[in-house]
N, C-alpha and C positions, 0 to 999 in steps of 0.2 A: 504493499500500499504506500509506503514512504517513497518507493521508487516511482510509482505513478504520480504522486503529488509533485515530486522533484522534476519529473519530465514535463508535467503540465505547466509548472512554473517556468521552466526554461523556455517552453514553447510560447507561453504568454509573453514573457519578457522579449523574446526575439521578434515576435509578431508586432508588439507594441513599439519597440525601438525602430523597426524598419517601416512599418505601416502606419504608425501613429494611431489616431482614433479609429481609423478604418481597420487597422490591424487588430486592435482590441475588440472591435465589433465582430471581426472574422473569427476570433477565438471564442467569443460568446455564442456565435452562430453554430459552432460545433455542438454545443450542449442543447441548443434549441432543436437542431436537426435530430440529435439522438433522442430527445424527448418525443418528437413527432413519430420517429420510427418505432419507439417503444410503445407509444399509445396505439399506433397502427397495428402492431402485432397483437396487443391485448384485445382490440376490437375485432380483429380478423378471426379470432377463435370462436366468435359467435356464429353459429350456423345460419343465422337469419340475415347476416350481413354479406353482401356481395364483395368478395376480395378485390375484384377488378375496379369497381367504382370507388372503394375505399382507398386503393392504391393511387388511383387517379387524383383523388382529393389530396392525399398525402403529398404527391409529387408537386401539385400546384402550391401547397403550403411551403414545401421545401424550396421551390423556385422563388416564392415571395420572400422567404427569409434570406436566401443567398444573394438575391438581387437588390431588393428594396431596403432591407435592414442594413446590409453591409455597404452598399453603394448609394443609398438614398434614392428618392424618386426623381428621375430625370429622363430625358429622351432616350438615353442609352439603355437604362434598365427597363423602361417601358417596352421598347421594341424587343429587347432580349427576352422579357417575360412572355410577351405575346407569341414570339417565335417558338419558345420552349414549350408552351402549352399546346400550340398547334402540332408541333413535332411529336410530343408525347401521345396525343390522341391518335395521330396517324400510326405511330409505332405500336400503340396498344392493339389496334386492329390486326396489324401484321403479326405481332407476337402471339396473340391468342390463337390465330390460325396455325402458326408454326408449332406451338406447344401441343395443340390437339393432333396435328399430323405426325409429329415426331415421337409422341408419347414419352416425353422426358420427365413427366411429373412423377412424384413419389420418390422412393429411395432405391438405390442400386444394390446389387448383391453384396458388395463390400460393406454395406452399412447394416445389413440384416442382423448380424451377430450382436452388434451394439444395441440395436433397437428391439431385440427379441423379447425382452421382458415388458415392453410397453405395448399397449393396444393401438393399432393403426386405424381403428374405426372411430375417428374423432368427429365425424359429421361435417367435414370440410371438403370442398371440391379441390382436389390436388391439381387439376388442370389449371384452374384459376390461380391457385397458389403459385404454380410454376411460372405462369405468365407474370404474376406480381413480382416474383423474385427477379426475373429478367429485366423488367422495366425499372425496378429499384436500382439495379446494377448499372443502368445506363443514364439515370437522371443527372448524375454529377458531371459526366462527360458532355452531355447535351447543354447544360447550363454554362459550363466553362467555355464551350465553343461559341455559344451565342454571344456571351459577353466579350469574348476575344475578337469577334467580328464587328459588333455594333460600336465598340469603343473607338477603334481606329477610324471607322467610317465617320463617326461624329467629329473626330479631329481633322480628318480630311475636309469635311464640309465646313468646319470652322475656319480653316486656313484658305479654303477655296470656295466661298459661298455661291459662286456662279456656276458651279459644276452641274452638269445635267444629271437626270435621274439614271440614265443608261450608264454613263461613265462612273457614277457612284456605285451602282449595282456591280459593274465589272471590277471595280476596286475591291468591293467586299468579296467577290468570288476569288480574286487573286490571293487575298489573305487566307481565305478558306482552303485553297489548294496547298498553301504552305503548312498549315496546321493539321490537315487531314491525315497525312501519313504519320506524323508524330503521335497524334492522339490514338490512332489505330494500334500503333506499336506499344503505347503505354497500356492499353487494355490487354494486349497480348501478353506482355511481360508481367502485368499484374496477376494474370491467371497463373502463369508458371511459377511466379514467386509465392503465391498463396497456396498452391497445390503441389509444391515441390516434394513434400513428404508423401503425398499420394502417389506421385510418379515413381518415387523410390520404392514404395510398397508394391506397386505393380511389378517392378523389376524383381523384388524378392519373391513374389508369387509366380515368377517365370511367365508373365503374360507375354504373348507375342504382340507384334505391332497391330495386327488385326484385332486382337482381343482388347487392346487398349483403346483403339479408335472406336470400337463398337460398345465399349463400356458406357453405361448410362451416365455415370458421373462425368466422365471425360466428354461425352457428347453434349451433355447439358451445359458444361462450362464453355465449350467451343461455340455452341449456339448463342450463349450469352455474349461472347466476344463478337460474333458476326452481327447480332442484333444491335449491339452497342455501336459497332462500326457503321451500321446502316443508319442509326440515329444521328451520329456525327455527320455523316454525309448528307442526310436530309436537312439538318439544321443550317447548313451553310448557305444554300440558295434561299431558304425561307427567311433567314435573318437578314441577308443582304437585300432581298426584295422589300421586306417590311421596313427596314431601316431607311433605305433609299426613298421609299414612298413617304414616310413620316417626315423626314428631313426636308425634302423638296416641298411637301405640302405645307410645312411650317413656314418656309421661305415665301411661298406664294401667298399665304394668308397675311404675312407681315407686309408684303408689297401692296396688297389690296387696302390694308389699313392706312398705309402711308399715302 
């Protein structure tokens, strides 16, 4: 416990020294996000609650915290929030279909021994739970990408207020192309870093490459990576389009007033 407190203090001091008030708010946002996730899990155990709708609401709340609480309400955060919500809804439809078709819900063979003493008849639709897990794994990357595109687009518009909507949209896409590959690799290495022990266990069990690839645990995590990558790819043009529209629309409204 003391180690956790010390590490939390180091993180808080580092974020505050570098980011100032925004860094302190970012640190507090970690606890707010944790609270939202914890509350979502507790409510999700209710068999009368739809996990997909609940997860959608939780993602919207998380997006609100990470954008408006940390960066305050401005044109950048508004466009990033709208883009994130649109992408999450589109991705939800895609993820539900993928989860049903691939049947990755539930537990794999490797987890049965650990869960043998528990009852699996908990009255919850595991297909919807599986879809919720995937979308929760992608929300962070989606929000980061949206903010990473809207912020420089706002700076470009500030320094070149006469720029056209098409050129501003193209500028946003060019930024997205630069961060698309790095974000996809971040998701990929996050999986292998988090499941390194599992891969070593597969080796000790003498799994062949085919058995590893067809393992439910491995397949589920790879599908999460692919879905998250799809979400990152979708958020780029959506954010660029919405941000360009809002910025140019604001300029046109100001010109009419003048």
